[in-house]
C-alpha positions as CSV (number, residue, x, y, z in Angstrom):
1,M,84.7,43.4,106.7
2,T,85.8,43.2,103.1
3,V,89.5,44.1,102.1
4,R,89.7,46.5,99.0
5,W,93.0,46.8,97.3
6,T,94.1,50.3,95.9
7,K,97.2,51.1,94.0
8,I,99.1,53.9,95.6
9,M,102.3,54.2,93.8
10,E,104.5,52.6,91.0
11,K,106.5,49.6,91.5
12,D,109.9,51.3,91.9
13,E,108.8,54.7,93.2
14,L,109.9,54.2,96.6
15,G,113.8,53.8,97.1
16,E,115.5,51.7,99.5
17,G,115.6,53.1,103.1
18,R,113.0,55.9,102.1
19,V,109.6,56.7,103.7
20,Q,106.6,58.2,102.1
21,T,103.1,59.5,103.1
22,V,100.2,58.0,100.9
23,T,96.6,58.7,101.0
24,A,94.2,56.0,100.3
25,G,90.4,56.8,100.9
26,A,89.9,59.1,104.2
27,H,93.1,57.6,105.9
28,S,96.9,58.2,105.3
29,F,99.5,55.8,105.7
30,C,103.2,55.8,106.3
31,V,105.0,53.7,103.5
32,T,108.4,52.5,103.9
33,R,111.2,50.2,102.0
34,F,113.7,48.8,104.2
35,K,116.0,45.9,103.4
36,G,113.9,45.2,100.2
37,K,110.7,44.9,102.1
38,I,107.8,47.5,101.3
39,A,105.6,48.1,104.4
40,A,102.6,50.4,105.3
41,L,102.0,51.6,108.9
42,D,99.7,54.0,110.5
43,N,100.8,57.4,109.5
44,R,100.1,58.8,113.1
45,C,102.5,58.4,115.9
46,P,100.7,57.2,118.9
47,H,102.3,59.7,121.2
48,Q,101.5,63.3,119.9
49,G,100.0,62.4,116.4
50,G,103.3,63.3,114.5
51,P,103.0,62.3,110.6
52,L,105.3,59.2,110.4
53,G,105.5,59.5,106.7
54,E,107.5,62.8,107.2
55,G,110.1,60.9,109.2
56,S,112.9,59.0,108.3
57,I,114.9,55.7,108.6
58,E,118.1,55.8,110.8
59,N,120.1,53.2,112.3
60,G,117.5,50.6,110.7
61,M,114.7,52.4,112.9
62,L,111.6,54.7,111.6
63,R,112.4,57.9,113.6
64,C,109.0,60.1,114.4
65,P,109.6,63.7,113.1
66,W,108.1,65.3,116.1
67,H,109.7,63.9,119.1
68,G,112.4,61.2,117.7
69,W,110.5,57.9,119.1
70,D,111.6,54.9,117.1
71,F,109.5,52.2,115.5
72,H,110.5,49.2,113.0
73,P,109.9,50.4,109.6
74,T,108.2,47.1,108.4
75,T,106.4,45.8,111.6
76,G,105.8,49.1,113.6
77,K,107.0,47.7,117.0
78,S,109.0,50.0,119.3
79,P,112.3,48.8,120.5
80,G,112.8,47.9,124.1
81,G,109.8,45.6,124.6
82,Y,107.3,49.0,124.8
83,D,103.8,48.2,123.9
84,D,103.1,51.8,122.0
85,G,103.9,50.5,118.4
86,V,101.8,51.4,115.4
87,P,99.4,49.2,113.2
88,T,100.6,47.7,109.9
89,F,98.2,47.1,106.9
90,P,98.6,44.6,104.2
91,I,100.7,45.9,101.3
92,E,101.4,43.9,97.7
93,E,103.9,44.8,95.1
94,R,102.3,43.6,91.8
95,P,103.7,43.8,88.2
96,D,101.8,47.1,87.8
97,G,102.7,48.9,91.2
98,V,102.1,48.6,94.7
99,Y,98.8,47.9,96.3
100,L,97.5,48.8,99.9
101,G,94.7,46.7,101.4
102,I,92.2,48.7,103.1
103,Q,89.0,47.6,104.9
104,D,85.9,49.1,104.0
105,E,85.1,51.9,106.2
106,A,82.4,51.8,108.8
107,P,79.4,54.1,108.4
108,H,80.2,57.5,109.6
109,E,79.1,58.0,113.4
110,R,77.3,61.2,113.9
111,T,79.1,63.3,116.0
112,I,78.3,66.5,118.0
113,S,79.7,68.7,115.4
114,D,77.4,67.0,112.8
115,L,74.3,67.7,115.2
116,M,75.4,71.3,115.9
117,I,76.0,72.1,112.1
118,E,72.7,70.4,111.3
119,T,71.1,72.7,113.9
120,L,72.9,76.0,112.4
121,V,71.6,75.0,108.7
122,N,68.1,74.7,110.2
123,W,68.2,78.2,111.6
124,G,68.8,79.4,107.9
125,V,72.7,80.0,108.2
126,T,73.7,79.3,104.3
127,H,77.3,80.8,104.3
128,V,80.4,80.0,106.7
129,F,83.4,82.3,105.9
130,G,86.4,80.9,107.3
131,M,89.9,78.8,107.4
132,V,90.1,75.3,108.3
133,G,93.1,74.1,110.7
134,H,94.3,71.8,113.2
135,S,92.0,72.6,116.2
136,N,88.6,72.9,114.0
137,L,89.1,69.7,111.9
138,G,85.9,67.9,113.5
139,V,83.6,71.0,113.0
140,A,85.0,71.5,109.6
141,D,84.2,67.7,108.4
142,A,80.7,68.2,109.9
143,M,80.5,71.2,107.4
144,R,81.8,69.6,104.7
145,R,79.1,66.9,105.0
146,Q,76.3,69.5,104.8
147,E,78.0,71.3,101.7
148,E,78.0,68.0,99.9
149,A,74.4,67.7,100.6
150,G,73.8,71.1,99.1
151,N,72.5,72.7,102.5
152,L,75.8,75.0,103.3
153,T,78.4,76.9,101.6
154,F,82.0,77.1,102.8
155,I,84.2,79.8,101.4
156,G,87.8,79.3,102.5
157,I,89.6,82.9,102.8
158,R,93.1,83.7,103.5
159,H,92.9,85.7,106.6
160,E,90.7,85.2,109.5
161,G,89.9,88.9,109.5
162,A,88.6,88.9,106.0
163,A,86.1,86.1,107.3
164,A,84.6,88.3,109.9
165,F,84.2,91.3,107.5
166,A,82.6,89.0,104.8
167,A,80.2,87.5,107.5
168,S,79.2,91.3,108.6
169,A,78.7,92.4,105.3
170,F,76.4,89.3,104.4
171,A,74.5,90.3,107.6
172,K,74.1,93.9,106.8
173,L,72.8,93.2,103.4
174,T,70.2,90.4,104.3
175,G,69.6,90.9,108.0
176,N,70.3,87.2,108.4
177,P,73.4,85.7,110.5
178,A,76.2,84.3,108.6
179,A,79.0,82.4,110.4
180,C,82.8,83.0,110.7
181,F,85.1,79.9,111.6
182,S,88.5,79.5,112.8
183,I,91.1,77.7,114.9
184,A,92.1,78.2,118.2
185,G,94.7,80.9,119.4
186,P,95.7,83.6,116.5
187,G,93.2,82.2,114.2
188,A,90.2,83.2,116.8
189,T,91.8,86.7,117.7
190,N,92.2,87.4,114.2
191,L,88.3,87.5,113.8
192,L,88.1,90.1,116.5
193,T,88.1,93.3,114.3
194,G,85.3,92.3,111.8
195,L,83.2,90.9,114.6
196,W,83.6,94.6,116.4
197,D,82.3,95.9,113.0
198,A,79.4,93.7,113.1
199,K,78.7,94.5,116.6
200,V,78.6,98.2,116.5
201,D,76.8,98.2,113.3
202,R,74.1,95.7,114.7
203,A,74.6,92.8,112.4
204,P,73.7,89.3,113.6
205,I,76.6,86.9,113.2
206,L,77.9,83.8,114.7
207,A,81.7,83.3,115.4
208,M,82.7,79.5,115.9
209,T,86.5,79.0,117.2
210,G,88.1,75.7,117.7
211,Q,90.1,75.2,120.9
212,V,92.8,73.2,122.3
213,D,91.9,69.6,124.0
214,T,90.3,70.4,127.6
215,Q,92.9,68.1,129.3
216,V,95.6,70.7,128.3
217,L,93.6,73.9,128.8
218,G,94.7,76.0,131.4
219,P,98.5,75.1,131.7
220,G,99.6,76.8,128.6
221,A,99.3,74.4,125.8
222,F,100.5,75.5,121.9
223,Q,97.9,78.2,120.6
224,E,96.0,78.0,123.9
225,V,94.4,81.5,124.5
226,D,91.4,82.1,126.8
227,L,88.8,82.6,124.1
228,N,86.1,83.3,126.6
229,Q,88.0,86.2,127.9
230,A,89.2,87.2,124.5
231,F,85.7,87.8,123.1
232,Q,84.0,88.9,126.2
233,G,84.1,92.5,125.0
234,V,82.8,91.6,121.4
235,A,80.3,88.9,122.0
236,A,76.9,89.4,123.4
237,W,76.8,85.5,124.2
238,S,79.8,83.1,124.4
239,Q,80.0,79.4,125.3
240,T,82.2,76.7,125.4
241,V,80.9,73.4,123.8
242,L,81.3,70.7,126.5
243,A,80.9,67.0,126.3
244,S,78.0,67.3,128.6
245,S,76.4,70.4,126.8
246,K,73.0,70.0,125.3
247,H,74.5,70.7,122.2
248,A,71.4,71.4,119.7
249,E,70.0,73.7,122.4
250,L,73.7,75.7,122.5
251,M,73.7,76.2,118.7
252,T,69.9,77.2,118.9
253,L,71.1,79.5,121.8
254,A,73.8,81.1,119.8
255,L,71.5,82.0,116.7
256,K,69.0,83.5,118.8
257,N,71.2,85.6,120.5
258,A,72.7,86.9,117.2
259,T,69.2,87.1,115.6
260,I,67.0,88.9,118.3
261,H,70.1,91.2,119.5
262,R,71.3,91.8,116.3
263,D,74.7,91.1,117.8
264,V,77.8,88.7,117.9
265,A,77.4,84.9,119.4
266,H,80.3,82.8,119.8
267,L,80.9,79.0,120.3
268,I,84.1,77.6,121.3
269,F,84.6,73.9,120.4
270,P,87.6,72.0,122.1
271,N,89.3,69.8,120.0
272,E,88.4,66.6,121.4
273,V,84.7,67.4,121.9
274,Q,84.2,68.1,118.0
275,K,84.2,64.2,117.1
276,M,82.6,62.7,120.3
277,P,79.5,60.8,119.1
278,A,76.0,62.3,119.4
279,G,73.7,59.5,118.9
280,E,70.2,60.2,117.8
281,T,69.5,63.4,119.5
282,P,67.7,65.6,116.9
283,A,68.9,68.8,115.6
284,S,67.1,72.0,116.6
285,A,65.2,74.5,114.3
286,P,63.9,78.1,114.9
287,T,60.2,76.8,114.9
288,G,58.4,77.9,117.9
289,R,61.5,79.8,119.4
290,L,61.2,83.2,117.8
291,A,58.1,85.8,118.0
292,P,57.2,88.2,115.8
293,Q,59.1,91.6,116.1
294,S,56.4,93.7,115.0
295,I,56.9,95.9,118.4
296,R,54.0,98.6,118.3
297,A,55.0,101.8,120.1
298,P,53.4,102.6,123.4
299,V,50.4,104.7,122.9
300,E,51.4,107.7,124.9
301,S,54.8,108.5,123.4
302,F,53.4,107.6,119.8
303,S,50.5,110.0,120.4
304,Q,52.8,112.9,121.2
305,A,55.1,112.3,118.3
306,L,51.8,111.9,116.0
307,N,50.5,115.4,117.1
308,A,53.9,116.9,116.1
309,L,53.8,115.4,112.9
310,R,50.3,116.9,112.4
311,G,51.3,120.4,113.4
312,S,54.6,120.2,111.4
313,K,55.0,122.7,108.3
314,R,58.3,121.7,107.1
315,P,59.2,118.1,108.5
316,V,62.3,116.5,107.4
317,I,62.9,112.7,107.8
318,I,66.3,111.2,108.2
319,V,66.7,107.6,107.9
320,G,69.8,105.6,109.1
321,H,71.2,102.0,108.3
322,G,68.6,100.5,111.0
323,A,66.0,101.6,108.5
324,R,67.1,99.9,105.4
325,F,64.4,97.2,105.4
326,E,61.7,99.4,105.9
327,M,62.0,102.2,103.2
328,S,58.6,101.6,101.4
329,A,56.6,102.6,104.5
330,I,59.0,105.6,105.2
331,I,58.8,107.0,101.8
332,Q,55.0,106.5,101.8
333,L,55.1,108.8,104.9
334,A,57.5,111.4,103.1
335,E,55.3,111.6,100.5
336,R,52.1,112.1,102.8
337,L,54.2,114.7,104.3
338,K,55.9,116.2,101.4
339,A,59.1,115.9,103.6
340,P,62.6,115.7,102.2
341,V,64.3,112.3,103.1
342,I,68.0,112.6,104.0
343,T,70.2,109.8,104.8
344,T,73.2,109.2,106.9
345,F,76.2,107.8,105.4
346,K,75.2,104.2,106.4
347,G,72.2,104.9,105.2
348,K,73.3,106.2,101.6
349,G,71.2,104.6,98.8
350,Q,68.1,103.8,101.0
351,I,66.3,106.5,98.8
352,S,67.3,107.2,95.0
353,D,68.9,110.4,94.9
354,H,66.8,110.9,91.9
355,H,63.5,110.4,94.1
356,P,61.6,114.0,94.0
357,L,62.0,113.9,98.1
358,G,65.7,112.5,98.0
359,C,68.4,114.8,99.2
360,G,71.5,112.6,99.6
361,V,73.9,112.1,102.6
362,L,74.0,114.3,105.8
363,G,77.1,114.9,107.4
364,R,80.9,114.8,106.6
365,S,80.3,112.5,103.6
366,G,77.4,114.3,102.5
367,T,76.0,116.9,100.4
368,P,75.0,120.5,101.0
369,I,71.3,119.6,100.0
370,A,71.0,117.5,103.1
371,S,72.1,119.8,105.5
372,W,70.2,123.0,104.0
373,F,67.1,121.1,104.6
374,M,67.8,120.0,108.3
375,N,68.6,123.5,108.9
376,E,65.3,124.7,107.3
377,C,63.0,122.6,108.7
378,D,60.7,122.6,111.8
379,L,60.6,119.0,113.0
380,L,63.0,116.1,112.5
381,I,61.8,112.5,112.2
382,V,64.4,110.2,112.8
383,F,64.2,106.4,111.9
384,G,67.1,103.9,112.7
385,A,69.9,106.3,113.2
386,S,72.7,106.5,115.7
387,F,73.1,110.2,115.9
388,S,76.9,109.7,115.2
389,N,78.9,112.9,115.3
390,H,80.1,112.2,111.8
391,T,76.5,112.5,110.7
392,G,75.8,115.8,112.6
393,I,72.2,115.6,113.4
394,T,71.2,119.0,115.1
395,P,70.1,118.6,118.6
396,K,68.7,122.4,118.0
397,K,65.4,121.2,116.4
398,P,62.3,119.1,117.7
399,I,63.2,115.6,116.9
400,I,60.9,112.5,116.8
401,Q,63.4,109.4,117.2
402,V,61.9,105.9,116.5
403,D,64.3,102.9,117.4
404,F,63.9,99.2,118.2
405,D,66.7,99.7,120.9
406,R,65.8,101.6,123.7
407,M,69.3,102.3,124.6
408,A,69.6,104.1,121.2
409,L,66.8,106.5,121.9
410,G,68.3,109.9,123.1
411,K,71.7,108.2,123.4
412,F,73.8,111.3,123.1
413,H,71.3,114.0,123.9
414,A,67.9,114.4,124.7
415,V,65.4,114.3,122.0
416,T,61.7,115.8,122.1
417,F,59.8,112.6,121.1
418,P,61.7,109.1,121.6
419,V,59.5,106.5,120.3
420,W,60.2,102.6,121.1
421,G,59.0,100.5,118.3
422,E,59.9,98.6,115.1
423,I,60.7,101.3,112.6
424,G,58.4,99.8,109.8
425,E,55.6,99.3,112.3
426,T,55.7,102.9,113.6
427,A,56.0,104.3,110.0
428,R,52.9,102.4,108.9
429,E,51.0,103.3,111.9
430,F,51.8,107.1,111.5
431,N,50.7,107.0,107.9
432,K,47.5,105.0,109.1
433,Q,46.5,107.8,111.9
434,L,48.1,110.8,110.5
435,G,44.8,112.4,109.3
436,V,44.4,115.4,107.2
437,I,47.5,117.4,107.0
438,D,48.7,120.5,105.1
439,P,52.5,120.5,105.2
440,V,54.7,123.0,102.9
441,D,55.4,121.2,99.6
442,Q,59.0,121.0,99.4
443,R,59.6,119.1,96.2
444,A,60.6,122.2,94.2
445,E,63.0,123.5,96.6
446,I,64.6,120.0,96.5
447,A,65.0,120.3,92.7
448,K,66.5,123.8,92.7
449,R,69.0,122.3,95.4
450,W,70.0,119.4,93.5
451,K,70.5,121.5,90.5
452,I,72.9,123.7,92.5
453,W,75.0,121.0,93.5
454,R,75.0,119.3,90.4
455,T,76.3,122.5,88.7
456,E,78.9,122.7,91.4
457,K,79.9,118.9,90.6
458,A,80.5,119.6,87.1
459,R,82.9,122.5,87.8
460,R,84.9,120.1,90.0
461,Q,85.2,117.5,87.2
462,L,87.1,120.0,85.3
463,D,89.9,120.5,88.0
464,Q,93.0,119.1,87.2
465,R,96.6,119.5,88.5
466,G,98.3,116.8,86.3
467,Q,98.9,114.5,89.3
468,G,96.0,112.1,88.9
469,I,92.1,111.8,88.2
470,N,89.9,113.8,90.2
471,S,87.2,112.2,92.3
472,A,84.3,114.2,90.9
473,I,85.0,113.0,87.3
474,L,85.5,109.5,88.5
475,F,82.5,109.1,90.6
476,A,80.3,110.8,87.7
477,H,81.2,108.0,85.6
478,L,80.6,105.4,88.1
479,S,77.1,106.8,88.7
480,K,76.2,106.4,85.0
481,L,77.8,102.9,84.4
482,I,76.8,100.7,87.6
483,D,73.8,99.0,87.6
484,D,70.8,100.7,89.3
485,D,70.5,97.8,91.8
486,A,74.1,96.8,92.5
487,V,75.6,96.2,95.7
488,I,78.2,98.7,96.5
489,A,80.8,97.6,99.3
490,V,83.3,100.6,100.3
491,D,86.3,100.7,102.4
492,V,87.1,104.0,104.6
493,G,89.1,107.1,103.8
494,N,89.3,110.0,101.1
495,N,87.9,107.7,98.7
496,T,84.9,106.9,100.8
497,Y,84.1,110.5,101.7
498,S,84.4,111.2,97.7
499,F,81.8,108.4,97.1
500,G,79.5,109.6,99.8
501,R,79.7,113.3,98.1
502,Y,79.7,112.6,94.4
503,F,78.3,109.3,94.0
504,E,74.3,109.4,92.7
505,C,72.4,106.5,94.0
506,Q,69.2,104.9,92.3
507,R,68.5,101.8,93.9
508,Q,72.0,100.4,95.1
509,S,72.7,98.8,98.6
510,V,75.6,100.6,100.0
511,L,77.8,98.6,102.5
512,M,80.4,100.0,104.8
513,S,82.2,99.7,108.2
514,G,79.9,102.2,109.6
515,Y,80.5,103.0,113.4
516,L,83.9,101.2,113.6
517,G,85.4,102.7,110.5
518,S,88.1,99.9,109.9
519,I,90.3,100.3,107.0
520,G,90.2,96.9,104.9
521,F,86.7,96.2,105.3
522,G,86.1,96.8,101.4
523,Y,87.4,93.9,99.5
524,P,86.2,91.2,102.3
525,A,82.7,93.0,102.4
526,A,82.5,92.6,98.4
527,I,83.1,88.8,99.0
528,G,80.2,88.5,101.4
529,A,78.1,90.5,99.2
530,W,78.5,88.2,96.3
531,C,77.7,85.1,98.4
532,A,74.5,86.8,99.8
533,D,73.3,87.6,96.2
534,P,75.6,86.5,93.4
535,N,72.7,87.5,91.0
536,R,73.2,91.2,91.8
537,Q,76.3,93.1,90.2
538,T,79.0,93.2,93.1
539,I,81.2,96.2,93.2
540,C,84.2,97.2,95.5
541,I,85.5,100.9,95.9
542,T,88.5,101.3,98.0
543,G,91.7,103.1,98.2
544,D,95.3,101.7,97.8
545,G,95.7,101.6,101.8
546,G,92.5,99.7,102.6
547,F,93.0,97.0,99.7
548,G,96.6,96.6,101.0
549,Q,95.5,95.2,104.0
550,Y,93.5,92.2,102.4
551,L,94.6,92.2,99.0
552,A,95.5,88.2,99.2
553,E,91.5,87.8,99.1
554,L,91.5,88.7,95.5
555,T,92.7,85.2,95.2
556,T,89.5,84.2,97.0
557,A,87.6,85.7,94.6
558,V,89.3,83.9,91.8
559,K,89.0,80.8,93.4
560,Y,85.4,80.9,93.9
561,K,84.5,82.5,90.6
562,M,83.1,85.6,92.1
563,N,81.7,88.4,89.7
564,I,83.3,91.3,91.8
565,T,84.2,94.7,90.1
566,H,86.8,96.4,92.2
567,F,87.6,100.1,91.4
568,L,90.9,100.8,93.4
569,L,91.8,104.5,93.9
570,N,95.6,104.7,93.8
571,N,97.2,107.9,95.1
572,G,100.1,106.3,96.6
573,E,99.3,107.3,100.4
574,L,96.9,107.4,103.1
575,G,95.2,110.5,101.9
576,K,92.7,110.9,104.8
577,I,95.7,111.2,107.4
578,S,97.5,113.3,105.4
579,K,94.6,115.6,105.3
580,E,93.7,115.2,109.2
581,Q,97.8,116.1,109.8
582,R,97.5,119.1,107.6
583,A,94.3,120.3,109.3
584,D,96.1,119.9,113.0
585,E,98.8,122.1,111.4
586,L,101.2,119.2,111.5
587,A,103.8,118.0,109.4
588,V,102.7,115.1,106.8
589,W,104.5,112.0,108.2
590,Q,104.8,108.4,107.6
591,T,101.5,108.4,105.4
592,S,103.0,107.4,102.0
593,L,102.9,104.0,100.7
594,H,105.2,101.8,98.5
595,N,102.5,100.0,95.9
596,P,102.8,97.5,93.5
597,N,101.1,97.7,90.0
598,F,97.9,96.5,91.3
599,S,96.5,96.0,87.8
600,K,99.6,93.4,87.1
601,Y,98.9,91.7,90.6
602,A,95.4,91.1,89.6
603,E,96.5,89.5,86.4
604,N,99.2,87.5,88.4
605,C,96.4,86.4,90.7
606,G,94.1,85.1,87.7
607,A,91.5,88.2,87.6
608,F,91.1,90.8,85.1
609,G,93.4,94.0,85.5
610,R,93.5,97.4,84.1
611,R,95.3,100.6,85.1
612,V,93.9,103.9,84.3
613,N,96.1,107.1,84.2
614,D,94.1,109.4,82.1
615,A,90.4,110.6,82.6
616,N,89.7,110.0,79.0
617,D,90.3,106.5,79.5
618,L,87.9,106.1,82.2
619,E,84.6,105.2,80.8
620,T,86.2,102.5,78.6
621,A,88.3,100.9,81.4
622,I,85.2,100.9,83.9
623,Q,82.9,99.3,81.3
624,A,85.4,96.6,80.5
625,G,85.5,95.8,84.1
626,L,82.0,95.5,84.5
627,D,81.8,93.6,81.4
628,H,84.2,90.8,82.5
629,Q,82.6,87.5,84.0
630,G,84.7,87.1,87.3
631,P,87.0,89.2,89.4
632,A,88.1,92.3,87.7
633,L,90.3,95.2,89.4
634,I,90.3,98.8,87.8
635,E,93.3,100.7,89.2
636,I,92.7,104.2,88.8
637,M,95.5,106.7,89.5
638,T,93.7,109.5,91.5
639,D,94.9,112.9,92.7
640,A,95.3,112.8,96.5
641,M,94.1,116.6,96.8
642,L,91.1,116.6,94.5
643,I,88.5,114.5,96.5
């Protein structure tokens, strides 16, 4: 191999008896000056890998900073005749500086990590959210190569919990798996909350975690956690990557489980396995691995449900998050039945609040329109909803429930007509076989109910106690100014209840931590949403409590120039918890928050920030945030009682 000379420092940069780390090419070196002679040694101590360039020269010897072993500062030899010295490299002092001779690097040898990440790319995973660290460097390097080839995007976050939330939101929006990535130990355990969010909301997601070397696994190495055990509850499928594994098949199994079961899959990468050679083993791909998912409902249960539809005079359709990709068929069915369409909170926005049959959200975060029509109906047709107690679907009415998951059918109580089938396929088949029907046309009643509710919302906009802006007027402005097709990531708390009640959707997509209801979801979710579709307007709505959990991720948005507009409702407390304490006739205790000026914080991070204290300034401030190209934070000082 030829030697390539690279300038590494100025001639007099390194003083006598000093040590310094330099990087040349892909390698780092320990450069020393001892008794007037400059030398270059391998930077890695042969015992524990300690960085010798961070050591010091004591009593004429270079001392490793990790465990104190000595090496000669210019020859790299160990004292006492031991053979565990470190290699040296040619170095020259020239008039214009110090030069290091580096042999041309050998071509990269394909590793197990390369093979598995190639397979991940073949399966259509486009984004990985995570943090690079000492126990996942081999996998990280494989992702770097795929990113440089234009096949993958890696988003480096500030906390692994945000990585899992971002991947969950990406999957909820697209229906396709995203991945999150961490080191062993605490990095891996930080993923768990976001993974549980994905699991309970049926979002396909892959977690990839580093692990300590297998030779020290068990006795209790630094950052060792039994990750199979730690992930047992959340992961539908979890495996450790071994040297003897069929590596492409292992990644295929992970993504197949995530995709088919709409659940969490997990791969554990021991440190030393990541860089092992993979040879010419071909990467795997989904071709021939996935069957069509258009499951048609069994004839008997479908026919019973169809007859109930034909005989209904005042049917009502309820759609949940599980129906989000099949709304065209459902709306077509609603128009045939002249049936009001209600959504769960997770399903908000799946039908426009301005559609003649749209009735908004049912339940605690909902509108009186939705509950009125549910109570007046003679049949409920429920597509892709979980029957959460927050939604409050009454069991007192005849119910047709359609879901792809048989365990979801009649989960909390018996339903009249449980129908197992894919939602879109079943709705289309209902349309096809419905025949001649004569239901009551409920559109005039829907319009009447909307008029009553909008009048009430207008009254609430006038409420003022002089202690902040009320939610009704804020969401009236947001309903008017946000793009019709925006993606809106919301957090939990009173801010989100108010969003569900007051914001009127057009064609927006709404993302939330639905079944888990995890505070802190909102801003990481907006990051995931922007990555999934950067051409759509990305909106984030949180309270001060939720944003406080992951506020460092604003720097992630700035780093990657994400066009996210964040509306932060600051009331100085965990308002929903205060409300619950009052409802339980308890003293309000430990719900107050000590907040910074979030708008100034945004500016310090390099984002656009503005604070709003007066409702008269709302529209101008909201528009300024929406117009800004890049991350923007509009801090709105709100009244905790006017929600």
